[in-house]
C-alpha positions, 0 to 999 in steps of 0.5 A: 500499499505505501508503494501506491501512495508514493506513485501518487506522490511521484505522479503529482510532484514530478508530472502534474506540478512540473509547470509550477516548479518552472514558474517558482524557479522563474520568479527570482528572475522575472516576476512578470513571467512567474505571474503570468497564470495569475494575470491570465486569470485576472483577465479572464475574470474581468471579461466575464464580469463585464459580459455578465454586467452587459447581459444584466443591462440587456435584460433591464432594458427589455424588461425581461426580468420578473421580480417578485419581492416575496421568496415564497407564497406563504410570506404574502 
């Protein structure tokens, strides 16, 4: 059973986290390259936040929203 868990450890350390090791080593030389994945996530999240707000505005302008102030019928 010990070799099974050591195999899982090897898989994660040597293969799945290899890119993270490269980026960690690169941080000492160039901060911008080391954080390229973080910047990518910032760009992606910013785009989808803009898209979501644009869709909310479209629905509001078309009066497509159904807003009921009560969550359940027994609250009326």
